[in-house]
C-alpha positions as CSV (number, residue, x, y, z in Angstrom):
1,M,157.9,47.7,126.9
2,K,161.3,49.4,126.7
3,H,160.0,52.1,129.0
4,H,157.7,50.1,131.3
5,G,154.6,50.9,129.2
6,K,152.3,48.7,127.2
7,W,151.9,51.1,124.2
8,D,154.2,52.4,121.5
9,W,154.4,56.2,121.5
10,D,155.8,58.7,119.0
11,L,158.6,59.8,121.3
12,E,159.0,63.0,119.3
13,L,155.5,64.0,120.4
14,K,155.6,62.5,123.8
15,P,159.2,62.3,125.1
16,I,160.0,60.0,127.9
17,K,161.2,62.8,130.1
18,G,158.1,64.9,129.4
19,L,157.8,68.3,127.9
20,P,158.9,71.6,129.5
21,I,156.5,73.1,132.0
22,Y,156.0,76.9,131.5
23,A,154.7,79.3,134.2
24,G,151.9,80.5,131.9
25,W,150.7,76.9,131.5
26,V,150.7,76.4,135.3
27,S,148.9,79.7,135.8
28,L,146.2,78.8,133.3
29,L,145.7,75.4,134.9
30,E,145.3,77.0,138.4
31,S,142.9,79.7,137.2
32,T,140.9,77.2,135.2
33,T,140.7,74.8,138.1
34,A,139.5,77.6,140.4
35,S,137.0,78.7,137.8
36,I,135.5,75.3,137.4
37,T,135.2,74.5,141.1
38,N,133.2,77.7,141.6
39,K,130.6,76.9,138.9
40,H,128.2,74.2,138.1
41,I,128.7,72.3,134.9
42,P,125.2,72.4,133.2
43,I,125.7,69.4,130.9
44,P,125.9,65.7,131.7
45,T,129.6,65.0,132.4
46,L,131.3,61.7,133.2
47,L,134.6,61.9,135.1
48,L,136.7,58.8,135.3
49,A,139.4,58.7,137.9
50,T,141.7,56.1,139.4
51,D,141.5,55.1,143.0
52,K,144.9,56.3,144.1
53,S,147.8,58.7,143.4
54,S,151.5,58.3,143.5
55,V,154.3,60.9,143.7
56,P,156.8,60.5,140.9
57,S,160.5,60.1,141.8
58,S,163.6,59.5,139.8
59,A,163.5,55.8,140.4
60,W,161.0,53.6,138.5
61,S,158.1,52.1,140.5
62,D,155.5,49.6,139.3
63,N,153.0,51.7,141.3
64,Y,153.2,54.2,138.4
65,L,151.2,51.7,136.3
66,V,148.3,51.6,138.7
67,S,147.9,55.1,140.0
68,D,147.6,58.7,138.9
69,L,150.9,60.6,138.8
70,L,149.4,64.0,137.7
71,V,146.3,64.4,139.9
72,N,146.0,64.0,143.6
73,V,142.9,61.8,143.7
74,E,142.3,62.6,147.4
75,N,142.0,66.3,146.5
76,L,139.8,65.6,143.5
77,L,137.1,63.6,145.1
78,P,135.7,66.3,147.4
79,I,135.5,68.7,144.5
80,V,133.4,66.6,142.2
81,P,130.0,67.0,144.0
82,K,130.5,70.8,143.8
83,L,130.8,70.6,140.0
84,G,127.1,70.1,139.5
85,K,124.2,67.7,139.6
86,T,124.9,66.4,136.2
87,V,128.5,65.4,136.9
88,E,129.1,61.7,137.6
89,L,132.3,60.3,139.0
90,H,133.3,56.7,138.4
91,V,136.4,55.5,140.2
92,V,138.4,52.7,138.5
93,K,140.6,50.6,140.7
94,N,144.3,50.4,139.6
95,G,144.0,52.8,136.7
96,M,146.6,55.3,135.4
97,H,146.0,59.0,134.9
98,D,144.7,58.3,131.5
99,I,142.4,55.5,132.4
100,L,142.0,54.2,128.8
101,H,145.8,53.8,128.5
102,S,146.0,51.7,131.7
103,Q,148.0,48.5,131.2
104,E,145.5,46.1,132.8
105,E,142.8,45.1,130.3
106,V,140.3,44.7,133.1
107,V,140.7,48.4,133.9
108,R,140.1,49.5,130.3
109,E,137.1,47.1,130.0
110,E,135.5,48.6,133.2
111,A,136.2,52.1,131.9
112,F,134.7,51.5,128.4
113,S,131.8,49.6,130.0
114,K,131.0,52.6,132.2
115,I,131.4,55.1,129.3
116,F,129.0,53.1,127.0
117,T,126.5,52.6,129.8
118,W,126.6,56.3,130.7
119,F,126.1,57.4,127.1
120,G,123.3,54.9,126.7
121,A,121.5,56.4,129.6
122,L,121.6,60.0,128.2
């Protein structure tokens, strides 16, 4: 809990201040995102997202524990229907970017329940 989180991380692999962002990585991310949004995903896909985003700042906010700091959810939602008929979106209230690492147990339980139900229906 030293860094506001619930989990213990190997800080060598996941430093508190993050990893460097390289132009090549950003370029790849942008081109991949554009590529995906112009094609239909032909296999069943479950996309879990939280219900809101936050903009990171230098000051800590408890909002970071219940929102996505990496993806703008408002921009994501209109894209999902374009991904294909086999793509299903499930929005989890008060989740983090990585839903399964959310602090609230109820968030993780909802996410796992949806994943198992979704797999069971395949």
